[in-house]
N, C-alpha and C positions, 0 to 999 in steps of 0.2 A: 750302183749302190753308192750311198752317200759316204764320202771320205775316201773313195777309191780314186786313185790317180789315173788320168787318161794318158796313155802313152802316145806321144807325138812322133810319128814316123816321117814327118816331112823333112826333106833335105835342107840343111841350113848351110848358109854360106860361111865359109871360114872367115874368122875375124882377123883382120889384119891389124897388127900392132903398128901404132904410129911411133915414130921416133920422137924423142923428146925435143929434138931440135928442129923438126920440119913441121910447118903448119900447112903445107900445100895439100890439097885433096889427093886421095889415092885413086887411081883409076882401076875399075874392076877388070879382072882378067876375063877374057872371053872363055865361056864354058863350051866345051866341045863334047857333045854327046851323040850317041848313035841312036837309031830308031829303036833298037831293042832295049837300050837302057831307058829310053823314054817310056816305052810301053811298060817295062817292069816298074818304073817309077810310078806311072799312072795306076798300075794294078795295086801297088802298095798303098797309094793315096786312097783308092777306092776301098781297100780293106780297112784302112784306118778310119775312113768316113763311116763305113758300115759298123765298125766296132763302136765308134762314137755314137752313132744313132742308137745302137743297141743299149749302150750305156745310158744315153738320155732316156730311152724308153724305160729301162729299169729304174732310173732315177725318178721318172714320172710316176711309175707304179708305186715306188717307195713313198713318194710324196703323197700320192692318193691314199696309200695305207696310213701314213702318218696323219693326213688330214682326217680320215675316218676315225682313227684312234683318238685324235684330238677332239673330234665331235662327240665321240662316245664318252671320253673323259669329261668333257664339258657337261654332257647330259648326266653322267654319274655324279659330277660335282654339284650340279643343280639339284639332283635327287637327294644327295647327301646334305646339301644346304637346307632343302625342304625338311628332311628328316631331323636335322639339327634344330630347325625352327620348331617342328612339332615336339621334339624332345624338350626344348626349352619351355614351350607352352605347357607340356605335361608336367615338367619339373615345377613350373610356377603353380600349376593346379595342385600338385602334390604338396608343395610348401604351404599353400593356402589351407589345404585339407589338414596338414600336420598342425598348423597354427590353430585351426578350429578344434582339432582333437585335443591339443594341449589346453586350450581354453575350457573345453568340456571336461577334460580330466581334472583341471584345477577346480572347476565348479563341483564335480563329483567328490573330489577330495575334501572340499569345504563341507559338502553335505555329509560326507562320512564322518568328519570331525564333529559336526553338530550332532549326528546320530549317535556317535560314541559318547558324547557328553550327555545326551538325553538318556542313552542306555545306562550310563554310569549312575545318573540321578535316579533312573527307574530302579536299578538294582539296589541302590542305597535305600530308596523308599520301600522296596520290597523286603529288604533285610530288616529294616525297622518294623515294617508291618508284620513280618514273620515273628520277630522277637516279641512284639506287642501281643500278637495272636497267641504265641506260645505261652506268654505270661498269663494272658487272660484265660487261656484254656486250662493252664495249671491251676489257677485260682478257682475257675469254675469247677474243675474236677474235685479240688479240695472241698469247696462248698457243697458239691453234690454228695461227696462221701460223708461230710459232716451231717448233711441233711438226711442221708440214708441211715446213718447211725441214730440220728434224732428220731427218724420215722420208726425204726425198729424199737427204740426205747419208748416212743410214744404209743406204739401199738401194744407193747407189753404193759405200759401204764394204763392204757384203756382197758385191756383185758383184766388187769388187777382191779381197776375201778369198777368194772362191771361185776366182778365177783364180790367186791366189797358192797356194791350197791344192792346186789341180790341178797346178801346176808343182812344188810340194813333193812331191806324191805321185809324180810322174814321177821327180823326183830321188831320192826314197826308194827307188823300185823299182830305179832304176839302181844306187844305192848298195848295196842288198841283193844285187843280182845280182853286182856287183863284189866285195862282201865274201864272198859265197859262193864265187866263183871263187878269190879270194885264200886263203880258208881251205882250200879243196880243194887248191890248189897247195902251200900251206904244209904241209898234212897229208901230201901225197904226198912232198914234199921231206924232211919230218921222218922219215917212215917209211923213206925210202930212206937218209937219213943214219944213222938208228938201226940199220938193217939192216947198213949198211956198217961202222959202229962195232962192231956186235955181232960181225961176222965178224972184225974186227981184234982186239978186246979180249975176245971171248968172252962178251959180255953175255947174260944169260938172256932168253928171250922174254917173261917176266913184266914185266921192266923196260920193254921196248918197249911192252907193253900199257898200262902206267901212263902213259907219255908220250902215247900216243894218247888215253887217257881224259882226261888233263889238257887236251889240245887241244879235245876235244869240250865239256868244261865251259866253257872260254873262249868257244867259239862260242855255246853256249847263253846265257851271260851277255850277250854282245854282242847277240844276237837279242832277249833280254828287254828290254834297255835301249832298243833301237830301237822295239819294240812299245809300251813304256811312253810314249816320246815321242810316238808317233803317237796313242795314246789321249788324252793330255793336249791335243794339238792339236785333236782332234775335239771334246772337251768345251769348249775355248775357242771353237770355231766355232759352238757352239749358243747362245752368249750375246748376239749382236747384238740380238735382239728385246728383251731386258731393258734394253739400253742405249738403244734407240730410244724406249721407252715406260716411263720410270721411274715409280714409284708416288708419290713425294713431290713431285718438282719437274720437270715436263716442259719443261725448258729446252733450247735448241739445244745441239748438240755443241760441245766445246771448240775444235774445228777451225774452226768457223764464226765469222766476225767479228760482234761485236755492233753495229758501226757500219761504214759504208763506209770502205775504206782510202783515205786522202788521196792516196797515191802512185799508186793505180790509178784511171784515169779511169772514171767511171760510164758504163754503156752508154747509148747515145743513145736518146732517146725516139723512138719510131716516128712518122714523118710520113705522113699519108695521101696516097697518090699521086693526082695530078690526073687521075682517070679515072672515068667513070660506069659502073660495072659491079659485079657481085656477086662478092666474093672470099671465100676461106676461110682461116681462121687456126687454128692449133693452140694452144690455151691450156693452159699447164702449171700455172699457179698465179695466185692473186690475193691481194694483201696490202695492209694498211693502212699499213705502214711501208715506205719506199723501200729501206731497208737490207736487209730480208729479200728483196725482189725482186731487188736487185743481187746478193746472195749466190747466189740460185738461177740467175741469168744466168751468173755466173762458173762455177758447177758444171756447167751445161749446156755452156758453152764448152769446159770441160776434157774433156767426153765427145764433142765434135765437133758440137754443135748450136748454131747461131747464133740467139740469142733477143734480143728487144727488150722494153722496158718502155713501156707506154702507160697514162696516167692516165685512167680512165673511171669514172664513177659513184662517185667518191671512193675508188677502189681502184687500186693499182698492179698491172696485169695483165701477167704474163709470157707472151708469145706468140711463136710461131715461124712465119715465112713469111707470104707473101701469095700464095695459090694460086688460080688461076682454075678449076682442075679439082679436084673433091672427092676423086677417087681419089688424087691426089698427097698431099693432106692426110691421108688415111687411112693411107697408107704411113708418113708421119712418126709418126702415132699408134702404129702397130704397132712402129716402131723404138723409140719412147720406152717403150712398155710392156715391150718386151724388156729394157730397162734398169731395170725396176722402177718406172717412173713410171706408177702405176696410175690416177691421177685426172686424166688428160688427156682433152680432148674438142675437137671442131671447132666453131668459131663462124663465123657468116656475117655479113658486113657489106656494106652498099650504099655504094660509094664514088661520090661526086658531084664534079663539077668545081668548083673554087673560083670 
């Protein structure tokens, strides 16, 4: 083994000390040995030689083992160096990949910032659009409510105009009949007077004919004027539709108040009766402004319908009656439609006890 001392069993000659004062060589003393001592000495020398050979063999084996271990270490070192090289290459690849990812992340972040800016502008535009749409929708609803009130008022005015026109037609027929009788009586009296005067004064028949012709001309002129007045009245009666739906400004009629009259108490808001049952109501209109609903209630009251205003879902709804039977509500609907209220319908409500 390496590091092990080899015991030397060979006999050594005794060292003779030299005297400090003598430089002459010392003669060796003759060694006297016997044969037995020589054989014993030879045996010991052989044993030492065998031990040395065994030690050399062991040292050679140890050296071979160390050489094999060194070779394996060198191979392991080479493999480790190769692994380190591959690791460095992988690390370089990972670093390149990380750099590419960071660049891609920076680009994505820039796109996100741009997207957020576009989203903010879009949300701002959407908010402005919603506000504008809400304003336009509110104005449109108000105009529609005003137009609806104007339509109801116009329909009522048309109904009143038709009634007045029918009365006027009756009066015109009676007037025409009376005028015809008066003209006939006047013609008869004129002819009789003309004949009587002709007999007295001797007037010619031609003069009498001229008088009769003059009377006929007067009658024709009166009939023409009456027909012209009737024609003008009929043309005026064909214009309510243009009044109800003007092209430029669909505002309510001048007869309708723009705000509730302080002197007139507003209609009472309908209270729900304390009963748990299904009832039917006839809805005539729904408005965002209370003034329009009150105006419609007053118009219905003038026509004999008792309506109330109830605030539901942010709208002032004008409704008539609380009917348990649907047939009764349908009768009211038919009556309203006969008065030109065309957009009426029946609603159902479940009344519960408070």
